[in-house]
N, C-alpha and C positions, 0 to 999 in steps of 0.2 A: 518363391519368396526367400530373400536372404535374411537369416536370423543370427542373432548373437545371444548366447546364454551367459548370464552372470551367476557364478557359483560361490558357495561357501561364504555367506554373509549372515549377519543378524539383522533382519528386516523389520523396520517400523513402517508399516504401509500407510499410516496416517488415519486409519479408521478406528483403531482401538488402542487402549492403553496397555500394549503388550508388544513384545518382540517375537518374531518367528525365527527360531534358531536353525542353523544349517539350511538356510533358505537359498532358493535359486529363483531367478525370473528370466523370462525370454522376451526379446525385443525384435520386432519387425523392423529391419534396418531401413526399408524404403519409406514406411509410414512414420517411423520414430515412435511407435506405440508398443506397449506391453501386450503380449499375446497370452502368456501363461505365468503363473507363480506357483511355487510349491516348496516343499522341504524334503530333506533327505537326499537320496540318490536321484539324479536327473536321468530319466530314461529316454529322452528324446534325442534328436539330432540337430545340430546347429552348424552354421558355417564358421562361426568363431566362438571360442570359449574363453571367458575371462574369470580368473580366480580372484576373488576379493579378500582372501586371506582372513576370514572371520571378522572383517570390519563391519561397521554399522552403516546401514543404508536408510535414508529417509527421503520424503518428498522434497523437491525444491521449494523454496520459500515464495509465497505469493504476497507481495507487498501492495496493500490496497491504498496507500497514500504516499506518493512521492512528488517531487518537483524537479524534473530532470533539467530544467533550464537554469537552475540556480547554482551558484558557486558558494559552497558552505564556508569557505575560508576568506574570500574577499568580501562577501556579504554585500555586493553591489546590487542595488534594487532598482535604481532609476537609470533611464537613458541607455538601457541595454539595446543592442542592435540584434537583428535576426541572425546574422552570421555568428555573432558572439554567443548567443544562446544555443544555436545549433551545434557548434563545436563543443560547448560545455556539456550539452545533453549527450553527445556521443561518448565523451569521457566518463560521464556519470553512469551511463548504461553499461559500459564495459566493467566498471568498478562494481556495479551491482551484481552482475552475473558472476564475477570472480568470487564474491563472498557467498554465493548460493541463492540469490534472488533470481528466479527463472521466469517470473511473470509479474508485471506491475500494473496498477491503475495509477496513471498520473492525474493529479488533482489540481491542475491549473498551470498551463504553460503559456508564456508570452508568445505571440505570433503563431499560436496553434502548432508549435514545433513538435509536440507529441503526436498530433494527428498526421502531420506531414511525414515524420520519420516512419511511423507504422505503415502508412500508405505506400511509401516508396521502397520499403526494405526488400520486397521480393525482387526488385530490379537493381537495387543498390544495397546488397547485404552488409550488415554491420554486426558487431558482437554486442549482444545485450539481451535482456529479457524481452519476451513478448509484451506488447503495450496495449492496454485498454485506455484510450485517450479521452480526456475531458475538454481539451482545448482551453480557451480563455474562460476564467470563472465569472460568475455573476456577482456584481457588487453595486451598492448604492454609491452615488457621487460622494466622494470624500471618505468612503469606507475602506474595508480591508483588501480590496482589489484595485483601488484607485492609485496605481503607481504609474508615473509617466514613463513611457518607453519610446525607443527609437532614438537615433543619433540626434535628431532635432526635436524630440518630444512630440512626434506626430501621432502617437497612439497611447493607449494605456494597457496595462497588463490585462485587466478584466473588461468585460462589457459593463458599461455604467447604465444601470436601470433604476428608475425612480417612480415606477407605477406598474400595476399588473400588465397593462398592455405593452409597455416597454419590455417587460420580462418575457411575455409571449413571443415578441419579435426576436429577442436575443436568443432564446432557446431554439427557435426555428433557424436562426442563422447558424448556431452551433451545430445543429442537426445537419444542415446543408453542407457544412464544412467537413463533417465526418466524426463528430464527437459521439462517444458511446455512453458517456456519463455526463451529468450536469453538476458542476460544483457551484454551490450557492454560499455566499458569505452572510450568515445570519447574525453574526456578532462582530465586534472589534477583535483585534488580535495583538499579539506581542510585537510583531514586526512593523506594524503601521503606526506612524507618528501621530496621526490626527485623532486617534480614538483610544478608548480603554477596552480591555477584553470583555467587560460586562456590558458594554454598550450594545443596545439592540439596534440592528441596522436594517436589513431587509424586513419589510412588514410581513405579517401573517398572510395577507392577501397576495403579496408578491411571491411568497414561498409556495402558497397553494397553486398559483398559476404555473410556477416552475414545475411542480410535481405533475400537475394535470397535463401539461404539454409534453414533458419528458416521458411519462408513462404511456402516453398515447402513441409514442414512437419507439417503444421498447428500449428506452434508455432509463438508467437509474439516476437517482439524485443523492449526492453526498453533501451534507451541510457542515461547513466550518462553523462550529458552535461551541463557544467557551463560557459565556455568561448564562446564568440560569434562565432568564426570560427568553433569550434567543434560542436556547436549547429547547425550551417548552414549545415555542412557536414552530420550530422545525419538526418536532415530533407530531404536533397537532396537524401540521400541513401534510404529513405522510411521507417524509423523506425516507430513503432506504437506509441511510446510515448517518449517525452523528459522529463527526470527526472531532477528536479531542475530548469534549465533554467535561471540561475542567470543573464546572460548578453544577453538575447534574444533581438533581434532588431526588428524594425517595419516591415521590409520586410519579415523576417522569420515568424513573427506572421501572416502576410497575407498568406504566403505559407502554414503554418500549417492549417489555416482555409480552404484553397482550398483542401488540401489533407485529412483533417479530422484527422490530427495528434493530439494526446492528450498531454496535459501538466499536469505533476504531480509535483506541486511546492515544497513540503516538506519544507515549511517555518520554521517549528519548529526546523529543523536540523541546520539552520543558527542562529536561535534565542537563542538556549540553550548554545552554545559554549562561546560567550562573556559574557553571563549573569551569568553562573555558573563556567566557566573554569579558571578564573583569579587565578594564582598561582598554578593551578592543572594540566594544560595541557601544552604541549610544546609550546613555544612562536610562532613557525611557524603557528600552528593551530589558535591561537588567532589573529595573524596578518592578516592571510588570511580572517578569518570570519569577523573581524571588518572592513576590507577594502571594502567588497562588500555588507554588510547587507542592507544599505539604498537603493542601486541600485537594490538589489534583490527584495525587496518589491515593489519598483516602477515599475520595469519591469514586474513582475508577475501581478501587478494591471493593467497595460496596456493590457496584454494578456487577462485577465478576461473581461475587458471592451470591447475588440474587439470581444469577443464571441468565443474564442478558446475552443475546447472540453476540459473539465476539469475533472481530476481524483483526488482522495484523497489519499495522501501518506504521511507517517511520517518520513521515514528513521530511525525508531526506532532501538535502539541499538548503534547509534552513540553517541558521548560524551554528557553525561547528558541528553540524549534524551531517557527517559525510556518508556517502553511500557505502563505503567500506565498513562502516560501523553498524549496518542494519541488524545483524544478529544480536546485538546488545539489547534490542527492544524485547527479545524473548526473556532475558534475565530481568529486565525492569518490570515486565508483566508479572513474573513470578514474585518479585519484590512487592508488588502491589497486592498480591493475594491469589494469583492464578496458580494452579498446579502446573507441573512441567507439561503434562499432557494437554491441559487447556491452552497453554501458550502455543505449543506445537500445532495443535489442531486449528487454532485461530490462524496460524501462518500457512495452513494448508486448506482443508475443507472449509474452514470458516470464511476466509477471504474469497476462495473460489466460488462458494455458494452465493455470497454477496454480489460478486461480479457476474454471476450467471454463467460461469465457465466450468462448473463442477463435473460436467459430463466428460471433460477432457483433462482437467487439471485438479490438483489439490490432494491426491492420494495415488498410491502405486497399486492400481488394480488393472486387470486386463481390459483393454480397450482405451485406456488413457495414455497420454503422452508420457514417455519415459524421461521425465525431468526428475533427477535425483541427485543426492549428495552422498558421498562416501566419507565416513568419519572414523577417527581412531577410537572415540569414546561414545558411551551410550547417552543420547540426548534425553531419553526418558528418565534417566537418573539425574542428569545435570544438563540443563539447556545451554550452559556455557560451552558444551562440546561443539555447538554449531559455530562458535567463534574461531574454530581451528583455522589457521591461516592457510595451510597447504592442503586443505581438503580437496577431494575430487568433485568436480561439478559437471554433470551431464545434462544436456538439453536435447529433447527429442531423440534420445539414444546416442547422441554424439558427445564425446568428451570435449569440453570447452576449456577446462582448467584442471 
């Protein structure tokens, strides 16, 4: 077995709110996994030794909510072609890995481009995080996933479903294509012109069918849920995570705690639109975002304080929400009320547990993949440390940036 040992670092392994000083860790180069960790003098033997010069090491970020097919600057949503979104996805994936995102769950990609890229990467390698794909999302006709796509408008972004039986069929199609998560649009959203964010879209019965079918096939269900009624329906239906949760209420926070439902806030997606979109985005997007932003931070803060299971997601790809800015979400979570450790844990074991990959990802423990970042400053003292532009990024024990 070929081994590399990394010496002389201050290690945040992702499991506890503390650093291990004078830490070292050993990596199996063939498997890309950690074999041992420790502190003090390293007594073993290794094929290669790397001195990290007392820098800080933390797990790679696990982003549970991205849209790799979107361009955050052009904001083109309609009549995208498969070639266009595939090229954009490859650019976004490289950008994500460069800033420290080593694993993503994509939450809705036109033409199933997330499924296809993850499926083909063994034979056609590219630079980017590992992908848990959702493929095309589930939307009602006229809802938050009903965007016309293809050069001649021959398809839509999402599966259009208007009954429980149509939902059953769509989930099975997504399963056949290779989705590992089902994204359901339970409410309206900021980016869709035909609805308001508090519109209730997919019905409770449709959501329940999505959960029943997905869970029977070992898939998770993530609910785009911004308005209160749609959030409530998604929780009652038994989804695994509420994405956004802008108008989540006290009773539903309590119910999420009882059920173990995760919240993926994606605060950055609400933050960037009013900050950078003036004069550049349709007025309906600006109006929607500005109307709920304060409530969004307040409600997410209440959920964090209550101890809801927390995942890290950015919604990267949405307007002015570039993949290179993903670490900013950590600071926004802290602004909403999370501790530094809560935010960092959400971006590691929180997201990894939601995605069902915590046996291999989310923390730096023996037996897990050596996905880690090397930073100049302590992220437990200030999560802005993760925004370091020239940080080192390792994936499966190989330095990528």
